C-alpha positions in Angstrom: 38.6 -116.0 -3.9 34.7 -116.2 -4.8 32.8 -113.0 -4.8 31.5 -112.4 -1.2 28.4 -110.3 -0.5 28.8 -108.8 2.9 25.8 -107.1 4.7 27.0 -104.8 7.4 24.7 -105.0 10.6 25.0 -102.7 13.4 25.3 -104.4 16.6 23.3 -102.1 19.0 23.1 -104.0 22.2 25.8 -105.5 23.9 24.1 -108.6 25.0 23.9 -109.3 21.1 27.6 -109.7 21.1 27.6 -113.0 22.5 27.1 -114.1 18.9 30.6 -113.2 18.4 32.1 -115.5 20.9 32.8 -118.1 18.3 34.4 -115.6 15.9 37.8 -116.9 14.8 40.4 -114.4 13.2 43.6 -116.5 14.4 45.0 -119.9 14.7 44.3 -121.7 17.9 46.8 -121.1 20.7 49.7 -123.7 20.2 50.2 -126.4 22.6 52.7 -129.0 23.2 52.3 -132.6 22.1 50.9 -133.1 25.7 48.3 -130.5 25.5 50.3 -127.7 27.5 49.7 -124.2 26.3 52.9 -122.7 24.9 54.0 -119.3 26.3 53.3 -117.3 23.1 51.0 -117.0 20.2 53.0 -116.6 16.8 50.6 -114.1 15.8 49.9 -112.1 19.2 48.2 -109.3 17.2 45.7 -111.7 15.8 44.9 -113.2 19.2 44.6 -109.7 20.7 42.1 -108.8 18.1 40.2 -112.0 18.7 40.1 -111.7 22.3 38.7 -108.1 21.7 35.9 -109.3 19.5 35.0 -112.2 21.7 34.7 -109.9 24.6 32.8 -107.1 23.0 29.8 -107.5 25.1 32.0 -106.1 28.1 34.0 -103.7 26.1 31.4 -101.8 24.1 30.9 -98.3 25.6 27.6 -95.9 25.2 28.3 -94.2 21.6 30.5 -97.1 20.3 29.7 -98.2 16.8 30.2 -102.0 16.2 29.5 -103.4 12.7 29.6 -107.0 11.5 30.1 -108.0 7.9 27.7 -110.8 7.4 28.4 -112.9 4.3 25.4 -114.0 2.5 26.7 -115.4 -0.6 26.1 -119.0 0.2 22.6 -118.7 1.7 24.1 -119.5 5.0 24.9 -116.2 7.0 28.3 -116.1 8.4 30.1 -113.4 10.4 33.1 -112.6 8.3 34.3 -109.3 9.4 33.9 -107.1 12.5 34.9 -103.4 13.1 34.7 -101.5 16.5 34.8 -97.7 16.4 35.1 -95.5 19.4 34.4 -91.6 18.9 36.0 -88.6 20.6 34.7 -85.2 19.9 36.7 -82.1 20.9 35.2 -79.0 19.7 34.8 -79.2 15.8 37.3 -82.2 15.8 36.2 -85.8 15.8 38.7 -88.8 16.3 37.2 -92.1 15.4 39.5 -94.8 16.8 39.4 -98.2 15.4 39.6 -100.2 18.6 39.5 -103.5 16.5 39.0 -104.5 12.9 38.9 -108.3 12.2 38.5 -110.7 9.5 37.4 -114.3 10.0 40.0 -117.0 9.1 37.5 -118.3 6.8 37.2 -115.1 4.9 40.9 -114.5 4.2 42.4 -114.9 0.8 45.8 -114.1 -0.8 44.1 -112.1 -3.7 41.8 -109.1 -4.0 39.1 -108.0 -3.1 40.3 -108.0 0.7 37.9 -107.7 3.5 40.3 -105.5 5.3 39.7 -102.8 2.7 36.0 -103.1 3.0 36.5 -102.7 6.8 38.2 -99.5 6.1 35.6 -98.3 3.9 32.9 -98.9 6.7 35.1 -97.1 9.1 35.3 -93.9 6.8 31.7 -94.0 6.2 30.7 -94.2 9.8 33.4 -91.7 11.0 32.0 -89.2 8.3 28.5 -90.0 9.6 29.5 -89.1 13.2 31.3 -86.1 12.0 28.0 -84.7 10.4 26.0 -85.8 13.4 28.3 -84.0 15.8 28.8 -80.9 13.4 32.5 -81.4 13.2 34.7 -80.1 10.6 37.7 -81.9 11.1 37.9 -85.9 11.3 40.7 -88.2 11.9 40.6 -92.0 11.9 43.1 -93.6 14.2 44.0 -97.1 15.3 47.1 -99.3 16.3 48.9 -101.9 14.2 51.3 -104.4 15.4 54.8 -104.0 13.8 54.9 -107.6 12.7 51.3 -107.2 11.1 52.8 -106.7 7.6 49.3 -107.3 6.1 47.6 -104.7 8.1 50.2 -102.0 7.5 49.8 -102.7 3.7 45.9 -102.4 4.0 46.3 -99.1 5.9 48.7 -97.7 3.6 46.6 -98.6 0.5 43.6 -96.8 2.3 45.5 -93.6 2.9 46.7 -94.4 6.5 50.2 -93.3 7.6 52.2 -94.2 10.8 52.3 -91.7 13.5 54.6 -92.6 16.2 57.1 -95.1 17.3 56.1 -98.6 18.5 54.8 -98.9 21.9 56.6 -101.5 24.2 54.1 -104.1 23.0 55.2 -103.4 19.5 52.1 -101.3 18.3 52.2 -98.3 16.0 49.6 -95.7 15.8 48.1 -95.1 12.3 46.0 -92.3 11.2 44.0 -91.0 8.3 42.5 -87.4 8.0 38.8 -87.3 6.7 38.1 -84.8 4.2 
């Protein structure tokens, strides 16, 4: 994989999220030879992430942080990665939930460096900044990963996350990482 340079941009207004409606982090939904949509996507978790990213203009709430990793290595800016964080403060404890972390299909590769790891670094930095801003002494990053999403589970484990619960009925497992 070529060395990519990402510039992380904060998406501050919901209306600006419309730029992500073309973001593609999964293959198109499969269809029959006649064009009829098949009942299941082979990577449902990717489809769920893509739907979330494309609908951020409706899903963002006040206080959320959405960052877009823009690849500037070729001279043409390309949205390569997205992370959406939501924060919950309970006294001195801050929970930063990753609502979605997605890497564009155009920016995936079999070899390091992985953009998923960079998403994790950005999430940690944002959560620590929120802890400082909210004067919290305890921090936790949390998110859900589908049981069939082996790449994301490896990425989470590489970055100090651990599974917390049994899978939900939809097949998602809550993962978390304490912030020091």
